[in-house]
Backbone as CSV, one residue per row, in Angstrom:
resi,resn,N_x,N_y,N_z,CA_x,CA_y,CA_z,C_x,C_y,C_z
1,MET,58.320,32.050,-24.644,58.508,33.491,-24.852,57.234,34.276,-24.537
2,ILE,56.086,33.799,-25.025,54.836,34.526,-24.833,54.225,34.105,-23.502
3,ARG,54.062,35.063,-22.591,53.618,34.763,-21.243,52.138,35.064,-21.017
4,TRP,51.562,35.951,-21.806,50.137,36.302,-21.696,49.723,36.949,-23.010
5,MET,48.425,37.047,-23.228,47.888,37.617,-24.465,46.728,38.531,-24.128
6,THR,46.610,39.614,-24.878,45.486,40.535,-24.737,44.937,40.851,-26.118
7,ALA,43.636,40.676,-26.277,42.974,41.086,-27.514,42.426,42.497,-27.316
8,PHE,42.762,43.378,-28.230,42.267,44.747,-28.234,41.151,44.878,-29.264
9,VAL,40.018,45.406,-28.836,38.941,45.758,-29.757,39.061,47.259,-30.026
10,ASP,39.424,47.606,-31.248,39.622,49.003,-31.644,38.362,49.503,-32.330
11,MET,37.761,50.562,-31.790,36.480,51.042,-32.305,36.519,52.539,-32.569
12,PRO,35.878,53.005,-33.645,35.852,54.436,-33.936,35.082,55.203,-32.866
13,SER,35.407,56.483,-32.734,34.866,57.307,-31.648,33.346,57.319,-31.609
14,ASP,32.711,57.384,-32.781,31.259,57.525,-32.781,30.525,56.251,-32.366
15,ALA,31.229,55.130,-32.345,30.603,53.864,-31.941,31.214,53.302,-30.664
16,PHE,32.163,54.019,-30.072,32.964,53.453,-28.993,32.139,53.105,-27.759
17,ASP,31.367,54.038,-27.256,30.647,53.791,-25.999,29.649,52.652,-26.131
18,ASN,28.895,52.620,-27.217,27.957,51.519,-27.413,28.680,50.189,-27.592
19,GLY,29.806,50.239,-28.308,30.576,49.017,-28.509,31.159,48.485,-27.217
20,VAL,31.709,49.366,-26.386,32.281,48.935,-25.111,31.197,48.356,-24.207
21,LEU,30.046,49.015,-24.137,28.953,48.504,-23.317,28.541,47.106,-23.762
22,PHE,28.490,46.890,-25.059,28.129,45.574,-25.581,29.113,44.517,-25.085
23,TRP,30.421,44.787,-25.205,31.409,43.786,-24.799,31.471,43.625,-23.284
24,GLU,31.197,44.687,-22.540,31.092,44.543,-21.089,29.993,43.553,-20.725
25,ARG,28.820,43.721,-21.327,27.693,42.851,-21.007,27.944,41.428,-21.473
26,LEU,28.538,41.294,-22.629,28.813,39.975,-23.194,29.793,39.183,-22.329
27,THR,30.793,39.852,-21.795,31.861,39.168,-21.061,31.737,39.308,-19.541
28,ALA,30.680,39.944,-19.067,30.464,40.160,-17.628,31.647,40.886,-16.989
29,THR,32.202,41.846,-17.720,33.348,42.608,-17.244,32.935,44.045,-16.920
30,THR,33.874,44.773,-16.333,33.670,46.180,-16.001,34.788,47.002,-16.636
31,ARG,34.416,48.080,-17.321,35.430,48.920,-17.952,36.254,49.649,-16.898
32,SER,37.565,49.633,-17.043,38.445,50.356,-16.140,38.365,51.855,-16.415
33,SER,39.034,52.626,-15.574,39.208,54.040,-15.867,40.019,54.182,-17.151
34,PRO,39.726,55.207,-17.955,40.475,55.366,-19.208,41.918,55.762,-18.943
35,ARG,42.778,55.449,-19.872,44.188,55.823,-19.777,44.689,56.144,-21.181
36,GLY,45.913,56.618,-21.248,46.467,57.053,-22.517,46.384,58.561,-22.651
37,GLU,47.182,59.097,-23.553,47.263,60.544,-23.749,45.905,61.156,-24.061
38,HIS,45.086,60.423,-24.785,43.760,60.926,-25.157,42.642,60.118,-24.503
39,HIS,42.975,59.463,-23.400,42.005,58.614,-22.697,41.383,57.588,-23.641
40,GLN,42.211,57.040,-24.518,41.684,56.164,-25.566,41.676,54.689,-25.188
41,PHE,42.362,54.303,-24.105,42.478,52.897,-23.737,41.676,52.587,-22.479
42,ALA,41.159,51.368,-22.402,40.554,50.867,-21.169,40.652,49.347,-21.172
43,THR,40.637,48.779,-19.973,40.662,47.332,-19.790,39.286,46.854,-19.381
44,LEU,38.874,45.693,-19.898,37.640,45.062,-19.461,38.002,44.086,-18.341
45,ILE,37.638,44.450,-17.115,38.081,43.722,-15.926,37.067,42.633,-15.582
46,PRO,37.507,41.368,-15.558,36.579,40.276,-15.250,36.341,40.149,-13.750
47,PRO,35.269,39.453,-13.355,35.009,39.266,-11.930,35.975,38.296,-11.272
48,ASP,36.677,37.489,-12.065,37.685,36.564,-11.552,38.777,36.429,-12.608
49,GLY,39.938,35.973,-12.185,41.029,35.785,-13.128,41.633,37.111,-13.575
50,ASP,42.494,37.026,-14.581,43.218,38.189,-15.083,42.631,38.677,-16.395
51,ALA,42.664,39.994,-16.589,42.075,40.605,-17.781,42.868,40.223,-19.029
52,PHE,42.134,39.986,-20.121,42.790,39.713,-21.410,42.059,40.394,-22.559
53,LEU,41.095,41.255,-22.239,40.376,42.021,-23.253,40.509,43.500,-22.937
54,ARG,40.838,44.286,-23.947,40.944,45.729,-23.784,40.283,46.406,-24.978
55,VAL,39.990,47.677,-24.808,39.340,48.444,-25.869,40.151,49.698,-26.144
56,GLN,40.061,50.174,-27.374,40.766,51.381,-27.790,39.846,52.214,-28.673
57,ARG,39.770,53.491,-28.337,39.042,54.434,-29.175,39.986,54.945,-30.263
58,VAL,39.555,54.811,-31.524,40.365,55.292,-32.641,39.607,56.402,-33.364
59,ALA,40.359,57.259,-34.044,39.755,58.449,-34.649,38.794,58.097,-35.771
60,ASP,39.165,57.127,-36.593,38.310,56.793,-37.730,38.649,55.387,-38.202
61,GLY,38.008,54.974,-39.275,38.233,53.635,-39.800,37.283,52.628,-39.195
62,ALA,37.276,51.448,-39.762,36.378,50.392,-39.301,36.883,49.785,-37.996
63,ALA,35.944,49.247,-37.214,36.324,48.522,-36.004,37.161,47.305,-36.384
64,LYS,38.138,46.978,-35.531,39.027,45.853,-35.820,39.587,45.312,-34.516
65,VAL,40.320,44.221,-34.638,40.972,43.590,-33.489,42.476,43.570,-33.727
66,HIS,43.245,43.924,-32.694,44.676,43.655,-32.756,45.087,42.901,-31.496
67,LEU,46.278,42.360,-31.507,46.733,41.462,-30.453,47.954,42.034,-29.762
68,ASP,47.945,41.991,-28.425,49.138,42.284,-27.633,49.701,40.974,-27.113
69,LEU,50.984,40.773,-27.305,51.681,39.614,-26.780,52.603,40.080,-25.656
70,HIS,52.422,39.509,-24.470,53.161,39.922,-23.286,54.401,39.026,-23.152
71,VAL,55.558,39.646,-23.105,56.829,38.907,-23.116,57.759,39.457,-22.038
72,ASP,58.755,38.650,-21.662,59.721,39.080,-20.651,60.696,40.116,-21.194
73,ASP,61.065,39.992,-22.454,62.095,40.858,-23.042,61.567,41.399,-24.361
74,VAL,61.037,42.611,-24.337,60.421,43.189,-25.532,61.417,43.370,-26.666
75,PRO,62.594,43.986,-26.441,63.533,44.150,-27.566,63.948,42.820,-28.192
76,ALA,64.187,41.811,-27.364,64.599,40.509,-27.912,63.474,39.878,-28.713
77,ALA,62.242,40.018,-28.228,61.107,39.461,-28.964,60.930,40.177,-30.299
78,ALA,61.157,41.486,-30.321,61.044,42.233,-31.576,62.085,41.769,-32.587
79,VAL,63.304,41.551,-32.125,64.355,41.060,-33.013,63.979,39.689,-33.567
80,ALA,63.466,38.817,-32.700,63.070,37.479,-33.146,61.962,37.556,-34.192
81,ALA,60.989,38.447,-33.966,59.899,38.593,-34.925,60.412,39.112,-36.266
82,GLU,61.336,40.067,-36.237,61.882,40.612,-37.478,62.664,39.552,-38.249
83,ARG,63.384,38.714,-37.546,64.145,37.653,-38.220,63.228,36.672,-38.940
84,LEU,61.991,36.566,-38.461,61.033,35.644,-39.066,60.153,36.318,-40.116
85,GLY,60.394,37.611,-40.364,59.675,38.277,-41.438,58.743,39.388,-41.032
86,ALA,58.631,39.689,-39.728,57.801,40.807,-39.292,58.534,42.128,-39.484
87,GLU,57.796,43.200,-39.423,58.351,44.550,-39.555,57.998,45.347,-38.299
88,GLN,58.963,46.075,-37.766,58.670,46.960,-36.646,58.111,48.272,-37.175
89,VAL,56.956,48.653,-36.647,56.280,49.874,-37.079,56.648,51.051,-36.177
90,ALA,56.738,50.802,-34.864,57.019,51.887,-33.923,57.549,51.313,-32.622
91,ASP,58.307,52.147,-31.893,58.875,51.782,-30.596,58.457,52.837,-29.581
92,PHE,57.547,52.443,-28.681,57.106,53.325,-27.600,57.478,52.733,-26.239
93,GLY,58.545,51.959,-26.191,58.832,51.127,-25.021,58.240,49.762,-25.271
94,TYR,56.994,49.706,-25.620,56.438,48.516,-26.254,56.639,48.677,-27.758
95,ARG,56.535,47.588,-28.515,56.787,47.645,-29.952,55.521,47.330,-30.738
96,ILE,55.248,48.139,-31.732,54.176,47.848,-32.677,54.804,47.147,-33.868
97,MET,54.259,45.989,-34.194,54.828,45.149,-35.238,53.772,44.867,-36.306
98,ARG,54.260,44.462,-37.481,53.367,44.038,-38.559,53.857,42.690,-39.074
99,SER,52.964,41.722,-39.123,53.317,40.385,-39.572,53.612,40.378,-41.071
100,PRO,54.133,39.269,-41.605,54.473,39.244,-43.040,53.314,39.584,-43.968
101,SER,52.074,39.282,-43.570,50.941,39.632,-44.436,50.083,40.751,-43.857
102,GLY,50.687,41.576,-42.976,50.066,42.842,-42.631,49.249,42.920,-41.366
103,PHE,49.233,41.869,-40.524,48.468,41.946,-39.274,49.280,42.702,-38.231
104,VAL,48.666,43.716,-37.625,49.339,44.535,-36.621,49.188,43.891,-35.245
105,PHE,50.306,43.742,-34.549,50.297,43.240,-33.174,51.347,44.008,-32.382
106,CYS,51.241,43.922,-31.068,52.159,44.642,-30.197,52.893,43.674,-29.283
107,LEU,54.129,44.005,-28.981,54.924,43.292,-27.988,55.032,44.184,-26.761
108,VAL,54.542,43.688,-25.631,54.448,44.499,-24.418,55.062,43.731,-23.254
109,PRO,55.471,44.449,-22.188,56.084,43.766,-21.040,55.082,42.885,-20.303
110,PHE,55.575,41.764,-19.814,54.776,40.839,-19.017,54.757,41.317,-17.572
111,HIS,53.556,41.326,-16.952,53.422,41.803,-15.576,52.828,40.764,-14.640
112,GLY,52.892,39.490,-15.022,52.510,38.447,-14.076,51.125,37.849,-14.254
113,ASP,50.344,38.300,-15.230,49.021,37.713,-15.439,49.162,36.227,-15.768
114,HIS,48.249,35.413,-15.202,48.397,33.974,-15.420,47.097,33.187,-15.294
115,GLN,46.026,33.805,-14.827,44.798,33.045,-14.559,43.692,33.417,-15.540
116,ARG,43.222,32.451,-16.297,42.117,32.678,-17.234,40.821,32.909,-16.456
117,PRO,40.030,33.902,-16.838,38.707,34.048,-16.226,37.814,32.861,-16.566
118,ALA,36.851,32.594,-15.705,35.911,31.492,-15.920,34.940,31.839,-17.047
119,PRO,34.291,30.826,-17.637,33.229,31.101,-18.607,32.122,31.956,-18.001
120,VAL,31.407,32.645,-18.872,30.331,33.549,-18.458,28.997,32.825,-18.606
121,VAL,28.183,32.882,-17.568,26.870,32.239,-17.580,25.797,33.320,-17.619
122,SER,24.880,33.209,-18.588,23.741,34.118,-18.686,22.477,33.289,-18.817
123,ALA,21.345,33.964,-18.920,20.078,33.251,-19.068,20.033,32.422,-20.341
124,ALA,20.799,32.837,-21.357,20.769,32.135,-22.651,21.759,30.977,-22.731
125,GLY,22.733,30.919,-21.825,23.710,29.844,-21.897,25.054,30.249,-21.324
126,THR,26.044,29.424,-21.600,27.405,29.622,-21.099,28.340,29.869,-22.272
127,CYS,29.226,30.844,-22.117,30.136,31.159,-23.214,31.461,31.672,-22.676
128,ARG,32.441,31.719,-23.580,33.761,32.245,-23.215,34.456,32.759,-24.469
129,VAL,34.921,34.002,-24.427,35.799,34.507,-25.483,37.131,33.783,-25.321
130,ASP,37.472,32.936,-26.304,38.640,32.080,-26.093,39.515,31.895,-27.318
131,GLN,39.197,32.582,-28.416,39.974,32.331,-29.631,40.117,33.596,-30.468
132,LEU,41.330,33.829,-30.944,41.591,34.869,-31.924,41.823,34.182,-33.261
133,ALA,40.972,34.471,-34.227,41.101,33.881,-35.554,41.786,34.874,-36.475
134,LEU,42.876,34.447,-37.083,43.566,35.256,-38.078,43.041,34.882,-39.453
135,ASP,42.451,35.847,-40.134,41.884,35.652,-41.467,42.966,36.009,-42.486
136,ILE,43.561,34.984,-43.085,44.786,35.147,-43.865,44.491,34.975,-45.355
137,PRO,44.865,35.949,-46.190,44.655,35.792,-47.637,45.254,34.493,-48.158
138,TYR,44.613,33.932,-49.151,44.949,32.608,-49.662,46.437,32.477,-50.003
139,ALA,46.953,33.388,-50.804,48.338,33.279,-51.256,49.341,33.530,-50.133
140,ALA,48.918,34.266,-49.104,49.827,34.617,-48.013,49.871,33.555,-46.919
141,PHE,48.978,32.571,-46.989,48.835,31.636,-45.867,50.125,30.883,-45.529
142,PRO,50.837,30.301,-46.477,52.033,29.531,-46.083,53.046,30.345,-45.275
143,ALA,53.355,31.542,-45.733,54.348,32.358,-45.030,53.815,32.862,-43.696
144,GLU,52.547,33.252,-43.658,51.974,33.776,-42.416,51.884,32.685,-41.352
145,ALA,51.423,31.503,-41.740,51.336,30.398,-40.789,52.721,30.014,-40.274
146,LEU,53.692,30.002,-41.163,55.067,29.684,-40.762,55.593,30.721,-39.771
147,PHE,55.278,31.999,-40.006,55.710,33.050,-39.092,55.140,32.832,-37.697
148,TRP,53.831,32.626,-37.589,53.211,32.531,-36.269,53.647,31.281,-35.521
149,ALA,53.804,30.175,-36.230,54.298,28.972,-35.570,55.740,29.174,-35.098
150,GLY,56.566,29.814,-35.934,57.955,30.038,-35.566,58.113,31.027,-34.432
151,PHE,57.338,32.114,-34.479,57.487,33.146,-33.454,56.961,32.680,-32.103
152,THR,55.821,32.012,-32.105,55.251,31.554,-30.831,55.952,30.311,-30.307
153,GLY,56.493,29.501,-31.220,57.038,28.216,-30.810,55.972,27.166,-30.593
154,TRP,54.751,27.434,-31.061,53.635,26.515,-30.856,53.410,25.666,-32.098
155,ALA,53.132,24.411,-31.891,52.946,23.481,-33.005,51.659,23.790,-33.756
156,ARG,51.683,23.561,-35.067,50.496,23.703,-35.898,49.710,22.404,-35.872
157,ARG,48.408,22.521,-35.614,47.524,21.364,-35.587,46.440,21.520,-36.645
158,THR,46.038,20.425,-37.248,44.957,20.441,-38.222,43.654,20.830,-37.535
159,GLY,42.881,21.727,-38.164,41.627,22.167,-37.599,40.464,21.303,-38.035
160,SER,39.254,21.779,-37.742,38.046,21.013,-38.027,37.632,21.087,-39.486
161,ARG,38.235,21.993,-40.248,37.965,22.131,-41.681,39.298,22.283,-42.411
162,PRO,39.335,22.002,-43.713,40.618,22.064,-44.435,41.292,23.424,-44.391
163,GLU,40.510,24.503,-44.267,41.088,25.848,-44.271,41.547,26.309,-42.888
164,PHE,41.393,25.463,-41.861,41.737,25.846,-40.494,42.996,25.119,-40.014
165,GLU,43.851,25.857,-39.324,44.888,25.270,-38.487,44.839,25.968,-37.135
166,VAL,45.231,25.246,-36.098,45.244,25.783,-34.739,46.656,25.700,-34.193
167,LEU,47.091,26.753,-33.499,48.377,26.717,-32.815,48.166,26.191,-31.392
168,ALA,48.967,25.205,-31.013,48.795,24.530,-29.724,49.434,25.363,-28.619
169,ARG,48.691,26.315,-28.094,49.206,27.226,-27.075,49.267,26.537,-25.716
170,PRO,50.061,27.087,-24.769,50.022,26.601,-23.390,48.625,26.803,-22.801
171,PRO,48.120,25.864,-22.011,46.720,25.923,-21.557,46.394,27.100,-20.655
172,GLU,47.400,27.712,-20.017,47.111,28.837,-19.127,46.845,30.134,-19.878
173,LEU,47.165,30.190,-21.154,46.940,31.418,-21.917,45.462,31.541,-22.282
174,PRO,44.935,32.762,-22.303,43.488,32.937,-22.443,42.945,32.769,-23.853
175,LEU,43.794,32.864,-24.875,43.316,32.838,-26.251,44.052,31.795,-27.071
176,ARG,43.288,30.964,-27.760,43.849,30.089,-28.778,43.950,30.876,-30.077
177,VAL,44.934,30.566,-30.899,45.091,31.232,-32.188,44.681,30.256,-33.290
178,LEU,43.658,30.657,-34.055,43.200,29.900,-35.214,43.727,30.578,-36.467
179,LEU,44.353,29.803,-37.329,44.822,30.303,-38.623,43.795,29.893,-39.668
180,GLN,43.132,30.865,-40.269,42.080,30.585,-41.251,42.522,31.061,-42.625
181,ARG,42.643,30.112,-43.547,43.007,30.451,-44.922,41.758,30.894,-45.676
182,LEU,41.750,32.147,-46.130,40.623,32.652,-46.913,40.614,31.997,-48.291
183,GLY,39.461,32.030,-48.941,39.347,31.435,-50.259,40.118,32.221,-51.304
184,PRO,40.458,31.589,-52.417,41.234,32.275,-53.459,40.505,33.451,-54.082
185,GLY,39.191,33.500,-53.967,38.441,34.615,-54.519,38.181,35.739,-53.543
186,ASP,38.632,35.586,-52.298,38.404,36.635,-51.298,39.249,37.861,-51.646
187,PRO,38.653,39.077,-51.618,39.398,40.260,-52.060,40.392,40.814,-51.047
188,ARG,40.365,40.341,-49.801,41.257,40.903,-48.792,42.723,40.615,-49.135
189,THR,43.561,41.628,-48.948,44.975,41.508,-49.298,45.891,41.499,-48.075
190,ALA,45.359,41.780,-46.897,46.143,41.764,-45.664,45.403,40.930,-44.622
191,THR,46.161,40.346,-43.720,45.564,39.545,-42.655,44.862,40.438,-41.646
192,THR,43.665,40.041,-41.275,42.901,40.694,-40.220,42.566,39.643,-39.168
193,ALA,41.824,40.045,-38.149,41.486,39.101,-37.082,40.062,39.326,-36.610
194,HIS,39.480,38.281,-36.049,38.201,38.413,-35.351,38.236,37.515,-34.122
195,LEU,37.327,37.773,-33.194,37.228,36.976,-31.974,36.176,35.890,-32.151
196,ASP,36.476,34.725,-31.601,35.530,33.616,-31.554,35.140,33.367,-30.105
197,ILE,33.872,33.042,-29.911,33.327,32.810,-28.578,32.802,31.385,-28.512
198,ALA,33.349,30.579,-27.608,32.902,29.201,-27.440,31.580,29.194,-26.673
199,CYS,30.578,28.525,-27.263,29.224,28.536,-26.685,28.641,27.133,-26.498
200,GLY,29.361,26.091,-26.875,28.821,24.745,-26.770,27.534,24.596,-27.548
201,ALA,26.516,24.060,-26.882,25.216,23.846,-27.519,24.328,25.084,-27.497
202,ASP,24.839,26.199,-27.000,24.008,27.385,-26.778,24.176,28.453,-27.852
203,VAL,24.729,28.108,-29.014,24.993,29.116,-30.039,23.717,29.852,-30.434
204,ALA,22.649,29.127,-30.748,21.418,29.757,-31.239,20.807,30.664,-30.182
205,ALA,20.732,30.185,-28.939,20.136,30.989,-27.875,20.967,32.227,-27.580
206,LEU,22.290,32.087,-27.582,23.146,33.239,-27.319,23.107,34.234,-28.472
207,ALA,22.943,33.753,-29.697,22.805,34.675,-30.829,21.571,35.553,-30.644
208,VAL,20.482,34.973,-30.200,19.267,35.761,-29.937,19.545,36.795,-28.851
209,GLU,20.234,36.397,-27.797,20.567,37.319,-26.716,21.430,38.471,-27.233
210,HIS,22.411,38.154,-28.070,23.299,39.187,-28.597,22.559,40.159,-29.508
211,VAL,21.650,39.644,-30.307,20.832,40.532,-31.150,20.018,41.482,-30.275
212,GLY,19.511,40.974,-29.177,18.774,41.833,-28.249,19.627,42.923,-27.633
213,ARG,20.936,42.724,-27.645,21.867,43.716,-27.094,22.474,44.610,-28.173
214,GLY,22.050,44.428,-29.415,22.492,45.335,-30.470,23.319,44.727,-31.572
215,ALA,23.594,43.420,-31.526,24.362,42.774,-32.591,23.469,42.474,-33.789
216,LEU,24.096,42.234,-34.924,23.388,41.842,-36.143,23.939,40.503,-36.612
217,VAL,23.039,39.578,-36.971,23.472,38.287,-37.506,23.831,38.454,-38.971
218,GLU,25.016,37.984,-39.344,25.446,38.025,-40.740,25.273,36.693,-41.446
219,ARG,25.587,35.599,-40.753,25.554,34.301,-41.411,25.404,33.213,-40.359
220,VAL,24.617,32.198,-40.677,24.437,31.042,-39.798,24.974,29.805,-40.502
221,GLU,25.963,29.155,-39.888,26.535,27.919,-40.402,26.223,26.787,-39.420
222,GLU,26.620,25.580,-39.793,26.301,24.434,-38.942,26.945,24.547,-37.569
223,ARG,28.201,25.015,-37.523,28.938,25.008,-36.255,29.254,26.398,-35.726
224,TRP,28.843,27.436,-36.425,29.076,28.780,-35.911,28.071,29.749,-36.524
225,THR,27.927,30.879,-35.845,27.117,31.985,-36.342,27.985,33.234,-36.329
226,THR,28.000,33.954,-37.431,28.772,35.189,-37.539,27.856,36.373,-37.288
227,LEU,28.290,37.284,-36.414,27.540,38.487,-36.083,28.447,39.700,-36.206
228,ARG,27.828,40.885,-36.135,28.572,42.139,-36.001,28.080,42.856,-34.755
229,ASP,29.029,43.393,-33.982,28.656,44.117,-32.767,28.168,45.521,-33.127
230,PRO,27.715,46.316,-32.157,27.184,47.650,-32.476,28.181,48.595,-33.142
231,ALA,29.482,48.298,-33.040,30.491,49.113,-33.714,30.827,48.580,-35.102
232,GLY,30.190,47.484,-35.504,30.448,46.905,-36.815,31.525,45.842,-36.847
233,LEU,32.008,45.422,-35.687,33.082,44.433,-35.613,32.516,43.024,-35.785
234,PRO,33.032,42.240,-36.738,32.567,40.859,-36.872,33.154,39.963,-35.784
235,TYR,32.358,38.997,-35.341,32.815,37.981,-34.398,31.959,36.749,-34.605
236,CYS,32.373,35.629,-34.028,31.647,34.372,-34.238,31.294,33.714,-32.908
237,LEU,30.096,33.158,-32.860,29.689,32.239,-31.800,29.891,30.833,-32.340
238,THR,30.660,30.016,-31.636,31.030,28.712,-32.163,30.578,27.588,-31.232
239,ALA,30.313,26.421,-31.825,29.831,25.255,-31.074,31.003,24.492,-30.475
240,ARG,31.772,25.181,-29.653,32.882,24.561,-28.932,32.623,24.677,-27.437
241,ASP,33.086,23.702,-26.694,32.880,23.683,-25.254,33.601,24.883,-24.621
242,PRO,32.901,25.703,-23.825,33.555,26.885,-23.240,34.693,26.548,-22.279
243,SER,34.698,25.359,-21.726,35.755,24.977,-20.787,36.974,24.398,-21.489
244,THR,36.736,23.606,-22.556,37.845,22.911,-23.216,38.199,23.469,-24.587
245,GLY,37.272,24.180,-25.219,37.482,24.664,-26.577,37.242,23.618,-27.646
246,VAL,36.857,22.416,-27.248,36.647,21.317,-28.186,35.242,21.401,-28.781
247,LEU,35.111,21.073,-30.070,33.801,21.069,-30.709,32.856,20.111,-30.002
248,THR,31.603,20.544,-29.855,30.596,19.709,-29.200,29.734,19.001,-30.240
């Protein structure tokens, strides 16, 4: 059913230009001409392959990530999602949906995208934006994980830690979906998302490079480093191979 995926980075107006520039440099992409009624949308165009990252200027609120799922039949996909517990928020030809625990995603028409861009090489190392992590409240995890596995049709696989599961997506799709169960003491009540960047052995060097471009380091763990971009959006650099996504 799902033929392509696009991650949208939604950023408030006062941080939008700096945030977009940061992600352009990070992904070696070029911002497209703006589109939308208020010129709020743009695509980050890679030097090879098909685009899977887009940006949106929003009036207010914190920076966040939402997901577009590209399908052959939008109305049928919306019905399938609703049967599994999602809610339709709006119909603009494409559908805005909300998952059982509150994550907003869109169902949009498929237009033939099929080629993943290559990893990005910089002076600090090689990396690839390759994973969307869903941060799911502890009590909501069983139903949310069941929804995403059922809607995508992708098998659930055990992750590298007890709180992680991975959906086994088709290899041609640009983003893997990680299901992360938050701790029972985490105050979040709705599912949110962040982007993960596979960096292999170059996590530390790339973190320094990102700080030089305006990011802030929040936390350093054994296998990943959490940062915030200039718009305040959290993301992670992870010790996974940029070509395979496997931990190094």
